[in-house]
N, CA and C of each residue as an Amber inpcrd file, in Angstrom:
protein
   633
 -59.9670000-165.2560000  -6.8370000 -59.4300000-165.3000000  -8.1890000
 -60.5350000-165.0870000  -9.2180000 -61.5140000-166.0050000  -9.2250000
 -62.6170000-165.9080000 -10.1900000 -63.5100000-164.7150000  -9.8650000
 -63.6660000-163.8390000 -10.8420000 -64.5280000-162.6870000 -10.6510000
 -63.8410000-161.5060000 -10.0170000 -62.6090000-161.6910000  -9.5450000
 -61.8770000-160.5960000  -8.9190000 -60.5970000-160.2840000  -9.6950000
 -59.8070000-161.3160000 -10.0120000 -58.6200000-161.1250000 -10.8390000
 -58.9610000-161.2570000 -12.3160000 -59.7860000-162.2280000 -12.6350000
 -60.2200000-162.4150000 -14.0240000 -61.7430000-162.4640000 -14.0820000
 -62.2720000-162.0250000 -15.2010000 -63.7280000-162.0120000 -15.3720000
 -64.1800000-163.3980000 -15.8360000 -64.0820000-164.3490000 -14.9160000
 -64.3600000-165.7380000 -15.2770000 -65.7590000-166.2020000 -14.8930000
 -66.4660000-165.4160000 -14.0760000 -67.7960000-165.8710000 -13.6540000
 -68.7290000-166.1310000 -14.8400000 -68.7410000-165.2670000 -15.8810000
 -69.5770000-165.6020000 -17.0480000 -69.1460000-166.9130000 -17.7050000
 -67.8440000-167.2140000 -17.6550000 -67.3510000-168.4480000 -18.2620000
 -67.7810000-169.6640000 -17.4490000 -67.7620000-169.5310000 -16.1230000
 -68.2620000-170.6140000 -15.2690000 -69.7440000-170.8600000 -15.5490000
 -70.5000000-169.7760000 -15.6980000 -71.9360000-169.9300000 -15.9540000
 -72.1720000-170.5750000 -17.3240000 -71.3950000-170.1580000 -18.3310000
 -71.5190000-170.7790000 -19.6490000 -71.2120000-172.2720000 -19.5840000
 -70.1370000-172.6150000 -18.8740000 -69.7490000-174.0240000 -18.7570000
 -70.8200000-174.8250000 -18.0230000 -71.3580000-174.2440000 -16.9610000
 -72.4160000-174.9300000 -16.2100000 -73.6470000-175.1260000 -17.0890000
 -73.9920000-174.1030000 -17.8680000 -75.1450000-174.2150000 -18.7670000
 -74.9380000-175.3450000 -19.7760000 -73.7320000-175.4090000 -20.3510000
 -73.4530000-176.4270000 -21.3590000 -73.5520000-177.8310000 -20.7820000
 -73.0670000-177.9960000 -19.5560000 -73.1160000-179.3230000 -18.9390000
 -74.5400000-179.6730000 -18.5020000 -75.2280000-178.7320000 -17.8770000
 -76.5890000-179.0210000 -17.4150000 -77.5550000-179.2510000 -18.5680000
 -77.2520000-178.6550000 -19.7260000 -78.0910000-178.8800000 -20.9030000
 -78.0880000-180.3490000 -21.3200000 -76.9980000-181.0340000 -21.0180000
 -76.9350000-182.4670000 -21.3310000 -78.0100000-183.2440000 -20.5660000
 -78.4400000-182.6660000 -19.4340000 -79.4510000-183.3110000 -18.5980000
 -80.7890000-182.5750000 -18.6910000 -80.9040000-181.7080000 -19.7220000
 -82.1440000-180.9870000 -20.0060000 -82.5500000-180.0580000 -18.8580000
 -81.5510000-179.4230000 -18.2570000 -81.8040000-178.4790000 -17.1820000
 -81.0890000-177.1610000 -17.4770000 -81.6170000-176.0840000 -16.9350000
 -80.9900000-174.7700000 -17.1170000 -81.2500000-173.9220000 -15.8820000
 -80.2130000-173.2070000 -15.4270000 -80.3500000-172.3230000 -14.2810000
 -80.6800000-170.9090000 -14.7470000 -81.4960000-170.2380000 -13.9670000
 -81.6650000-168.8060000 -14.1870000 -80.4230000-168.1100000 -13.6140000
 -80.2200000-166.8710000 -14.0270000 -79.0770000-166.1180000 -13.4970000
 -79.1850000-165.9880000 -11.9820000 -80.3890000-165.7930000 -11.4720000
 -80.5730000-165.6640000 -10.0290000 -80.2300000-166.9670000  -9.3090000
 -80.6280000-168.0940000  -9.8870000 -80.2740000-169.3800000  -9.2910000
 -78.7600000-169.5670000  -9.2720000 -78.1300000-169.2480000 -10.3950000
 -76.6860000-169.4150000 -10.4860000 -75.9740000-168.5750000  -9.4290000
 -76.4310000-167.3520000  -9.2240000 -75.7690000-166.4490000  -8.2840000
 -75.8420000-166.9420000  -6.8460000 -76.8530000-167.7360000  -6.5110000
 -76.9510000-168.2510000  -5.1310000 -75.8290000-169.2280000  -4.8030000
 -75.1950000-169.7950000  -5.8210000 -74.1270000-170.7700000  -5.5670000
 -72.7640000-170.2590000  -6.0350000 -72.6570000-168.9800000  -6.3630000
 -71.3680000-168.3990000  -6.7280000 -70.4160000-168.4840000  -5.5410000
 -69.1850000-168.9010000  -5.8030000 -68.1820000-169.0140000  -4.7460000
 -68.0320000-170.4150000  -4.2020000 -68.9950000-171.2990000  -4.5210000
 -68.8710000-172.6930000  -4.1020000 -67.9010000-173.4300000  -5.0190000
 -67.3370000-174.5200000  -4.5060000 -66.5380000-175.3810000  -5.3680000
 -67.4460000-176.0470000  -6.3890000 -66.8550000-176.4430000  -7.5120000
 -67.6520000-177.0670000  -8.5680000 -68.3560000-178.3200000  -8.0570000
 -67.6740000-179.0780000  -7.2210000 -68.2770000-180.2930000  -6.6530000
 -69.5420000-179.9530000  -5.8740000 -69.4740000-178.9060000  -5.0510000
 -70.6340000-178.5120000  -4.2480000 -71.7200000-177.8880000  -5.1210000
 -71.2930000-177.1500000  -6.1300000 -72.2430000-176.5750000  -7.0850000
 -73.0450000-177.6910000  -7.7540000 -72.3550000-178.7140000  -8.2500000
 -73.0190000-179.8260000  -8.9360000 -73.8900000-180.6330000  -7.9710000
 -73.3860000-180.8960000  -6.7770000 -74.1860000-181.6260000  -5.7890000
 -75.4950000-180.8930000  -5.5090000 -75.3860000-179.5820000  -5.3270000
 -76.5770000-178.7840000  -5.0110000 -77.6140000-178.8640000  -6.1260000
 -77.1590000-178.6110000  -7.3730000 -78.1360000-178.5390000  -8.4570000
 -78.5800000-179.9110000  -8.9490000 -77.7290000-180.9080000  -8.8430000
 -78.1790000-182.2640000  -9.1810000 -79.2400000-182.7290000  -8.1930000
 -79.0600000-182.3880000  -6.9190000 -80.0810000-182.7280000  -5.9260000
 -81.3660000-181.9390000  -6.1850000 -81.2050000-180.6780000  -6.5360000
 -82.3720000-179.8270000  -6.8090000 -83.1870000-180.3740000  -7.9820000
 -82.4870000-180.7960000  -9.0350000 -83.1740000-181.2990000 -10.2280000
 -83.4310000-182.8040000 -10.1800000 -83.0310000-183.4320000  -9.0500000
 -83.2300000-184.8780000  -8.8540000 -82.5380000-185.6900000  -9.9580000
 -81.2860000-185.3220000 -10.2390000 -80.4780000-186.0490000 -11.2140000
 -79.6490000-187.1180000 -10.5060000 -79.2760000-188.1490000 -11.2380000
 -78.5800000-189.2890000 -10.6530000 -77.2480000-188.8930000 -10.0300000
 -77.0210000-189.3530000  -8.8060000 -75.8090000-188.9850000  -8.0670000
 -74.5390000-189.4890000  -8.7430000 -74.6030000-190.6610000  -9.3710000
 -73.3870000-191.2420000  -9.9490000 -72.8760000-190.4450000 -11.1630000
 -73.6950000-189.5290000 -11.6750000 -73.2860000-188.7030000 -12.8110000
 -72.5160000-187.4470000 -12.3820000 -72.4900000-187.1820000 -11.0890000
 -71.9000000-185.9380000 -10.6090000 -70.4030000-185.7890000 -10.9070000
 -69.5560000-186.7990000 -10.6290000 -68.1170000-186.6190000 -10.8900000
 -67.8080000-186.2600000 -12.3410000 -68.5050000-186.8710000 -13.2760000
 -68.2860000-186.5790000 -14.6910000 -68.6620000-185.1270000 -14.9980000
 -69.7770000-184.6630000 -14.4280000 -70.2180000-183.2880000 -14.6560000
 -69.2160000-182.2870000 -14.0840000 -68.6750000-182.5970000 -12.9200000
 -67.6670000-181.7250000 -12.2990000 -66.4520000-181.5990000 -13.2090000
 -65.9310000-182.7170000 -13.6610000 -64.7460000-182.7050000 -14.5320000
 -65.0180000-181.9440000 -15.8240000 -66.2050000-182.1290000 -16.3830000
 -66.5400000-181.4570000 -17.6430000 -66.5880000-179.9380000 -17.4750000
 -67.1740000-179.4750000 -16.3790000 -67.2530000-178.0310000 -16.1440000
 -65.8490000-177.4400000 -15.9900000 -65.0120000-178.0820000 -15.2020000
 -63.6610000-177.5600000 -14.9640000 -62.8690000-177.4970000 -16.2630000
 -62.9430000-178.5340000 -17.0750000 -62.1960000-178.5400000 -18.3400000
 -62.7240000-177.4690000 -19.2950000 -64.0420000-177.2930000 -19.3170000
 -64.6230000-176.2520000 -20.1710000 -64.1610000-174.8640000 -19.7390000
 -64.1300000-174.6320000 -18.4220000 -63.7080000-173.3200000 -17.9270000
 -62.2430000-173.0640000 -18.2700000 -61.3970000-174.0550000 -18.1110000
 -59.9880000-173.8740000 -18.4630000 -59.8390000-173.5040000 -19.9380000
 -60.5800000-174.1800000 -20.7930000 -60.5440000-173.8680000 -22.2280000
 -61.0190000-172.4370000 -22.4900000 -62.1070000-172.0480000 -21.8290000
 -62.6840000-170.7260000 -22.0590000 -61.7740000-169.6220000 -21.5170000
 -61.1450000-169.8570000 -20.3780000 -60.2340000-168.8600000 -19.8100000
 -59.0500000-168.6390000 -20.7390000 -58.5330000-169.7240000 -21.3060000
 -57.3830000-169.6000000 -22.2030000 -57.7560000-168.9160000 -23.5170000
 -58.9920000-169.1280000 -23.9760000 -59.4350000-168.5240000 -25.2240000
 -59.9180000-167.0910000 -25.0450000 -60.5150000-166.7900000 -23.8800000
 -61.1250000-165.4780000 -23.6650000 -60.6820000-164.8950000 -22.3170000
 -59.3830000-164.6710000 -22.1480000 -58.9060000-164.1260000 -20.8670000
 -59.2330000-162.6390000 -20.7260000 -59.9200000-162.2950000 -19.6610000
 -60.2490000-160.8930000 -19.4070000 -59.8450000-160.5540000 -17.9800000
 -58.7550000-159.7990000 -17.8450000 -58.2940000-159.4030000 -16.5240000
 -59.1710000-158.2610000 -16.0260000 -59.5620000-158.3250000 -14.7630000
 -60.4810000-157.3410000 -14.2030000 -59.7930000-155.9780000 -14.0290000
 -60.5630000-154.8980000 -14.1030000 -59.9860000-153.5610000 -13.9160000
 -59.3520000-153.4220000 -12.5310000 -58.1880000-152.7880000 -12.4850000
 -57.5590000-152.4830000 -11.2020000 -56.6440000-153.5530000 -10.6550000
 -56.4990000-154.6830000 -11.3470000 -55.6540000-155.7620000 -10.8210000
 -54.2020000-155.3100000 -10.7040000 -53.6760000-154.6930000 -11.7470000
 -52.2890000-154.2300000 -11.6910000 -52.1140000-153.1900000 -10.5840000
 -53.0970000-152.3050000 -10.4480000 -53.0410000-151.2720000  -9.4050000
 -52.9680000-151.8970000  -8.0230000 -53.8410000-152.8720000  -7.7420000
 -53.9120000-153.4180000  -6.3870000 -52.6620000-154.2250000  -6.0590000
 -52.1160000-154.9330000  -7.0450000 -50.8900000-155.6920000  -6.8130000
 -49.7310000-154.7420000  -6.5320000 -49.5920000-153.7210000  -7.3520000
 -48.5010000-152.7620000  -7.1620000 -48.6530000-152.0010000  -5.8500000
 -49.8910000-151.7050000  -5.4690000 -50.1580000-150.9830000  -4.2230000
 -49.6110000-151.7520000  -3.0270000 -49.9340000-153.0500000  -2.9590000
 -49.5100000-153.8310000  -1.7940000 -48.0460000-154.2580000  -1.8690000
 -47.5080000-154.3920000  -3.0530000 -46.0750000-154.6560000  -3.1690000
 -45.2750000-153.4580000  -2.6550000 -45.7240000-152.2430000  -2.9600000
 -45.0350000-151.0450000  -2.4680000 -45.0420000-150.9840000  -0.9520000
 -46.0740000-151.5610000  -0.3390000 -46.1810000-151.5350000   1.1220000
 -45.5860000-152.8000000   1.7540000 -44.8970000-153.6000000   0.9450000
 -44.2250000-154.8250000   1.4320000 -45.1860000-155.8270000   2.0510000
 -46.3950000-155.8960000   1.5280000 -47.3400000-156.9270000   1.9570000
 -47.0060000-158.2430000   1.2630000 -47.1930000-159.3390000   1.9670000
 -47.1900000-160.6460000   1.3120000 -48.5230000-160.8000000   0.5930000
 -48.5030000-161.4650000  -0.5490000 -49.7130000-161.6200000  -1.3650000
 -49.9670000-163.0950000  -1.6350000 -51.1840000-163.5180000  -1.4280000
 -51.5550000-164.9020000  -1.7050000 -52.9010000-164.9770000  -2.3900000
 -53.1790000-166.1120000  -2.9800000 -54.4830000-166.3810000  -3.5870000
 -55.1480000-167.5130000  -2.8150000 -56.3940000-167.2980000  -2.4230000
 -57.2070000-168.3380000  -1.7880000 -58.4460000-168.5140000  -2.6580000
 -58.5930000-169.6670000  -3.2610000 -59.6480000-169.8520000  -4.2550000
 -60.3920000-171.1640000  -4.0590000 -61.6500000-171.1630000  -4.4690000
 -62.4420000-172.3950000  -4.4860000 -62.1360000-173.2390000  -5.7150000
 -61.5090000-172.6220000  -6.7040000 -61.2220000-173.3230000  -7.9550000
 -60.1220000-174.3630000  -7.7620000 -60.0760000-175.3760000  -8.6160000
 -59.0090000-176.3850000  -8.5290000 -57.6450000-175.7910000  -8.8550000
 -56.5970000-176.4130000  -8.3620000 -55.2510000-175.8920000  -8.5740000
 -54.8940000-175.8280000 -10.0600000 -55.3920000-176.7790000 -10.8440000
 -55.0670000-176.7760000 -12.2710000 -55.5550000-175.5020000 -12.9490000
 -56.7340000-175.0130000 -12.5640000 -57.2470000-173.7740000 -13.1340000
 -56.4940000-172.5750000 -12.5660000 -56.2060000-172.6040000 -11.2730000
 -55.4460000-171.5120000 -10.6680000 -54.1150000-171.3370000 -11.3800000
 -53.4480000-172.4520000 -11.6960000 -52.1640000-172.3760000 -12.3930000
 -52.3060000-171.7520000 -13.7800000 -53.3790000-172.1010000 -14.4830000
 -53.6270000-171.5190000 -15.8050000 -53.7500000-169.9970000 -15.6940000
 -54.5340000-169.5350000 -14.7250000 -54.7750000-168.1020000 -14.5580000
 -53.5060000-167.3760000 -14.1080000 -52.8200000-167.9510000 -13.1390000
 -51.6140000-167.3190000 -12.5950000 -50.5510000-167.1630000 -13.6770000
 -50.3510000-168.1980000 -14.4690000 -49.3450000-168.1110000 -15.5340000
 -49.7870000-167.1920000 -16.6560000 -51.0740000-167.1810000 -16.9550000
 -51.6020000-166.2890000 -17.9810000 -51.3820000-164.8290000 -17.5890000
 -51.5250000-164.5380000 -16.2820000 -51.3800000-163.1770000 -15.7890000
 -49.9270000-162.8170000 -15.4880000 -49.0650000-163.8350000 -15.4230000
 -47.6600000-163.5880000 -15.1320000 -47.3960000-163.1100000 -13.7160000
 -48.1560000-163.6210000 -12.7390000 -48.0260000-163.1380000 -11.3650000
 -47.4520000-164.1750000 -10.3990000 -47.0010000-165.3030000 -10.9040000
 -46.5340000-166.3690000 -10.0060000 -45.4100000-165.8800000  -9.0870000
 -44.4920000-165.0850000  -9.6160000 -43.3130000-164.6900000  -8.8390000
 -43.6500000-163.7610000  -7.6770000 -44.8240000-163.1190000  -7.7110000
 -45.1590000-162.2030000  -6.6190000 -46.0670000-162.8660000  -5.5760000
 -46.4350000-164.1150000  -5.7890000 -47.3290000-164.8090000  -4.8600000
 -46.5350000-165.5700000  -3.8090000 -46.8550000-165.3150000  -2.5610000
 -46.2250000-166.0530000  -1.4740000 -46.9700000-167.3110000  -1.1150000
 -48.2050000-167.4440000  -1.5980000 -49.0100000-168.6320000  -1.2990000
 -50.1160000-168.7750000  -2.3250000 -50.4220000-170.0240000  -2.6540000
 -51.5650000-170.3470000  -3.5070000 -52.3460000-171.4280000  -2.7730000
 -53.5000000-171.0760000  -2.2840000 -54.3050000-171.9930000  -1.4730000
 -55.6230000-172.2700000  -2.1930000 -55.9250000-173.5410000  -2.4170000
 -57.2050000-173.8850000  -3.0400000 -58.0140000-174.7790000  -2.0990000
 -59.3100000-174.7160000  -2.2610000 -60.2100000-175.5390000  -1.4410000
 -60.5130000-176.8690000  -2.1100000 -59.8000000-177.1650000  -3.1930000
 -60.1160000-178.3310000  -4.0170000 -60.2170000-179.6180000  -3.2070000
 -59.2640000-179.8630000  -2.3150000 -59.2390000-181.1370000  -1.5860000
 -59.5640000-180.9820000  -0.0960000 -60.0720000-179.8210000   0.2870000
 -60.4590000-179.6210000   1.6810000 -61.8110000-180.2740000   1.9610000
 -62.0750000-180.6390000   3.2130000 -63.3920000-181.2010000   3.5360000
 -64.5270000-180.2470000   3.1910000 -64.2770000-178.9440000   3.3650000
 -65.3050000-177.9460000   3.0750000 -64.6780000-176.7780000   2.3260000
 -65.4130000-176.2330000   1.3540000 -64.9850000-175.0300000   0.6590000
 -65.6780000-173.8130000   1.2370000 -65.4970000-172.6620000   0.5910000
 -66.2140000-171.4610000   1.0110000 -67.7210000-171.7520000   1.0040000
 -68.4650000-171.2970000   1.9810000 -68.1760000-170.2730000   2.9780000
 -67.3860000-170.7240000   4.2020000 -66.9180000-171.9750000   4.2400000
 -66.0280000-172.3950000   5.3290000 -64.7220000-171.6200000   5.2060000
 -64.1100000-171.2080000   6.3260000 -62.9240000-170.3480000   6.2710000
 -61.5930000-171.0570000   6.0360000 -61.5900000-172.3960000   5.9410000
 -60.3050000-173.1080000   5.9510000 -59.3520000-172.6790000   4.8410000
 -59.8690000-172.4170000   3.6420000 -58.9800000-172.0530000   2.5390000
 -58.2520000-170.7480000   2.8460000 -58.9160000-169.8220000   3.5460000
 -58.2690000-168.5700000   3.9370000 -57.2990000-168.7810000   5.0890000
 -57.6690000-169.6180000   6.0330000 -56.7770000-169.9290000   7.1570000
 -55.5000000-170.5850000   6.6320000 -55.6450000-171.4990000   5.6730000
 -54.4790000-172.1610000   5.0860000 -53.5870000-171.1710000   4.3450000
 -54.2000000-170.2290000   3.6460000 -53.4360000-169.2390000   2.8960000
 -52.6220000-168.3620000   3.8490000 -53.2580000-167.9190000   4.9270000
 -52.5460000-167.1070000   5.9190000 -51.3860000-167.8850000   6.5340000
 -51.6160000-169.1610000   6.8370000 -50.5640000-169.9900000   7.4180000
 -49.3850000-170.1260000   6.4520000 -49.6880000-170.2990000   5.1600000
 -48.6260000-170.4200000   4.1600000 -47.8360000-169.1260000   4.0200000
 -48.5050000-168.0010000   4.2530000 -47.8350000-166.7000000   4.2150000
 -47.1170000-166.3820000   5.5240000 -47.3670000-167.2280000   6.5420000
 -46.8190000-167.0250000   7.8950000 -47.2770000-165.6680000   8.4440000
 -48.5720000-165.4280000   8.3170000 -49.1910000-164.1950000   8.7960000
 -50.4700000-164.5670000   9.5540000 -50.6940000-164.0000000  10.7500000
 -51.9500000-164.2780000  11.4550000 -53.1510000-163.8270000  10.6160000
 -54.2280000-164.5900000  10.5930000 -55.4120000-164.1770000   9.8370000
 -55.9010000-162.7820000  10.2030000 -55.7480000-162.4080000  11.4660000
 -56.2110000-161.0900000  11.9100000 -55.3880000-159.9520000  11.3130000
 -54.2780000-160.2580000  10.6660000 -53.4530000-159.2310000  10.0200000
 -53.5700000-159.2910000   8.4970000 -54.5860000-159.9930000   8.0210000
 -54.7940000-160.1520000   6.5730000 -55.9540000-159.2890000   6.0860000
 -55.8250000-158.8210000   4.8640000 -56.9190000-158.1490000   4.1590000
 -57.2880000-159.0180000   2.9700000 -58.5350000-159.3910000   2.9170000
 -59.0120000-160.2500000   1.8310000 -59.8810000-159.4330000   0.8810000
 -59.7050000-159.6610000  -0.4140000 -60.5630000-159.0500000  -1.4330000
 -61.4390000-160.1470000  -2.0270000 -62.7350000-159.9030000  -2.0490000
 -63.7060000-160.9100000  -2.4710000 -64.7320000-160.3010000  -3.4200000
 -65.4170000-161.1750000  -4.1500000 -66.5030000-160.7020000  -5.0050000
 -67.7860000-161.4960000  -4.7950000 -67.7370000-162.5610000  -3.9750000
 -68.9320000-163.3770000  -3.7340000 -69.3150000-163.3450000  -2.2610000
 -70.5990000-163.5490000  -1.9920000 -71.0560000-163.5420000  -0.6010000
 -70.5030000-164.7320000   0.1660000 -70.4250000-165.8960000  -0.4920000
 -69.8310000-167.0530000   0.1780000 -68.3770000-166.7740000   0.5480000
 -67.6740000-166.0440000  -0.3090000 -66.2890000-165.6780000  -0.0180000
 -66.1880000-164.7080000   1.1420000 -67.0950000-163.7370000   1.2070000
 -67.1070000-162.7790000   2.3110000 -67.3040000-163.5080000   3.6320000
 -68.2560000-164.4360000   3.6680000 -68.5020000-165.1980000   4.8920000
 -67.2460000-165.9540000   5.3040000 -66.5670000-166.5710000   4.3280000
 -65.3560000-167.3340000   4.6160000 -64.2630000-166.4400000   5.1890000
 -64.0640000-165.2910000   4.5680000 -63.0140000-164.3730000   5.0260000
 -63.2910000-163.8580000   6.4380000 -64.5300000-163.4870000   6.6930000
 -64.8690000-162.9730000   8.0160000 -64.8020000-164.0740000   9.0740000
 -65.1890000-165.2950000   8.6980000 -65.0850000-166.4110000   9.6420000
 -63.6270000-166.7270000   9.9660000 -62.7310000-166.3980000   9.0240000
 -61.2920000-166.5730000   9.2610000 -60.7150000-165.4110000  10.0650000
 -61.5470000-164.4320000  10.4020000 -61.1810000-163.2510000  11.1920000
 -60.2830000-162.2930000  10.4140000 -60.4860000-162.2350000   9.1110000
 -59.7540000-161.3080000   8.2660000 -60.5970000-160.0670000   7.9870000
 -59.9330000-158.9700000   7.6680000 -60.6340000-157.8310000   7.1010000
 -61.0320000-158.2060000   5.6750000 -62.2080000-157.7790000   5.2540000
 -62.6840000-158.1700000   3.9260000 -63.1980000-156.9640000   3.1480000
 -62.6410000-156.8050000   1.9540000 -63.1000000-155.7870000   1.0080000
 -63.8470000-156.5110000  -0.0980000 -65.0900000-156.1560000  -0.3210000
 -65.8660000-156.8230000  -1.3620000 -65.9560000-155.9170000  -2.5830000
 -65.7820000-156.5310000  -3.7540000 -65.8740000-155.8260000  -5.0370000
 -66.9360000-156.5540000  -5.8600000 -68.2070000-156.2580000  -5.6010000
 -69.2800000-157.0170000  -6.2530000 -69.4660000-156.6420000  -7.7190000
 -70.0590000-157.5620000  -8.4600000 -70.4580000-157.2420000  -9.8330000
 -71.4310000-156.0740000  -9.8060000 -71.3980000-155.2540000 -10.8600000
 -72.2030000-154.0440000 -10.8910000 -73.6770000-154.2640000 -10.6280000
 -74.2510000-155.3340000 -11.2060000 -75.6910000-155.5460000 -11.0540000
 -76.0640000-156.0360000  -9.6600000 -75.0420000-156.3890000  -8.8480000
 -75.3040000-156.8290000  -7.4770000 -74.8250000-155.8120000  -6.4470000
 -74.4030000-154.6590000  -6.9110000 -73.7390000-153.6860000  -6.0400000
 -74.5950000-153.2640000  -4.8560000 -75.9090000-153.2400000  -5.0160000
 -76.7850000-152.7390000  -3.9580000 -77.3310000-153.8340000  -3.0460000
 -76.8210000-155.0370000  -3.1840000 -77.2600000-156.1440000  -2.3330000
 -76.9040000-155.8380000  -0.8800000 -77.8890000-155.8790000  -0.0120000
 -77.6810000-155.5360000   1.4010000 -76.7150000-156.4850000   2.0940000
 -76.5140000-157.6790000   1.5430000 -75.6410000-158.6580000   2.1900000
 -74.1860000-158.1960000   2.2460000 -73.7930000-157.2710000   1.3590000
 -72.4040000-156.8080000   1.3740000 -72.0710000-156.0690000   2.6550000
 -73.0790000-155.7500000   3.4440000 -72.8260000-155.1390000   4.7480000
 -72.0130000-156.0290000   5.6680000 -71.9120000-157.3100000   5.3450000
 -71.0960000-158.2310000   6.1460000 -69.6100000-157.9760000   5.9610000
 -69.2400000-157.3330000   4.8570000 -67.8310000-157.0150000   4.5960000
 -67.4370000-155.7550000   5.3590000 -66.1430000-155.5390000   5.5080000
 -65.6520000-154.3390000   6.1820000 -65.7120000-153.1200000   5.2670000
 -65.6710000-153.3710000   3.9600000 -65.6410000-152.2790000   2.9910000
 -66.1590000-152.7880000   1.6580000 -66.8970000-151.9570000   0.9420000
 -67.3580000-152.2870000  -0.4080000 -66.8410000-151.2270000  -1.3680000
 -66.2160000-151.6720000  -2.4660000 -65.7540000-150.7490000  -3.4980000
 -66.2230000-151.2620000  -4.8530000 -66.2820000-150.3660000  -5.8290000
 -66.7980000-150.7500000  -7.1490000 -65.7260000-151.3370000  -8.0490000
 -64.4400000-151.0810000  -7.7200000 -63.3360000-151.5910000  -8.5320000
 -62.0710000-151.6380000  -7.6900000 -61.2160000-152.5900000  -7.9690000
 -59.9160000-152.6430000  -7.3010000 -59.1330000-151.3590000  -7.5370000
 -59.3920000-150.7250000  -8.6670000 -58.6990000-149.4880000  -9.0140000
 -58.9550000-148.3890000  -7.9890000 -60.0540000-148.4820000  -7.2450000
 -60.4470000-147.4180000  -6.3210000 -59.8080000-147.5450000  -4.9390000
 -59.0850000-148.6380000  -4.6970000 -58.4980000-148.8130000  -3.3670000
 -57.3310000-147.8470000  -3.2000000 -57.2480000-147.1960000  -2.0190000
 -56.2140000-146.1910000  -1.7950000 -55.8570000-146.1130000  -0.3130000
 -54.9640000-145.1880000   0.0190000 -54.4840000-145.0640000   1.3960000
 -55.5960000-144.7110000   2.3690000 -56.5300000-143.8780000   1.9390000
 -57.6370000-143.4930000   2.8260000 -58.4790000-144.7040000   3.2080000
 -58.7730000-145.5500000   2.2190000 -59.5510000-146.7610000   2.5170000
 -58.7420000-147.7370000   3.3430000 -57.4520000-147.7890000   3.1140000
 -56.5790000-148.6380000   3.9110000 -56.6330000-148.2300000   5.3860000
 -56.5750000-146.9340000   5.6290000 -56.6600000-146.4480000   6.9990000
 -58.0040000-146.8010000   7.6350000 -59.0400000-146.7180000   6.8410000
 -60.3850000-147.0880000   7.3230000 -60.4070000-148.5500000   7.7780000
 -59.7250000-149.3950000   7.0470000 -59.7240000-150.8230000   7.3730000
 -58.9760000-151.1370000   8.6530000 -57.8560000-150.4610000   8.8730000
 -56.9760000-150.8500000   9.9830000 -57.2300000-150.0420000  11.2500000
 -58.1820000-149.1140000  11.2090000 -58.4960000-148.3300000  12.3960000
 -59.0830000-149.2250000  13.4880000
């Protein structure tokens, strides 16, 4: 969802910056990118441990980041290029469509309703209350189960490396759509296919995936 359906990654980074500033800390863009795709709880645990910040402050920081992101998404919604194309493409082929996200359900609901796509979703799976989030595959396994489709018959679209690992560990085909400045990262070789935009997905690439 984040970074693939909506351009929310800059908003997550802004929210994280605002919260970490309260503790006189700031992440570089490179540092932030190493934890893209993690749940907010894991993101905060990682960086609070890195900066040696008090553990008891973590739950408050998590809640603050999530609320800030919800506010920012509602104020500055930016749907990613090709979203309408990819949804219509798979609806024409009678695919079931689901969302598997590390974000909390409350944020997923905000985005889904903002985009008006609830009626076409067969499943909404979040890692919010799972023992492990991405790169663990459980959120994808749960989504496939809710769709009543074997994971091996699923195609996942991702934009983060942690998400790619999760999808592949779930035994799904994975198409990665990385941010432009990360397009040449060698790690995307872990995905089955890399494209620059959802708009570029077509029958030829579909055949490549299912061969």
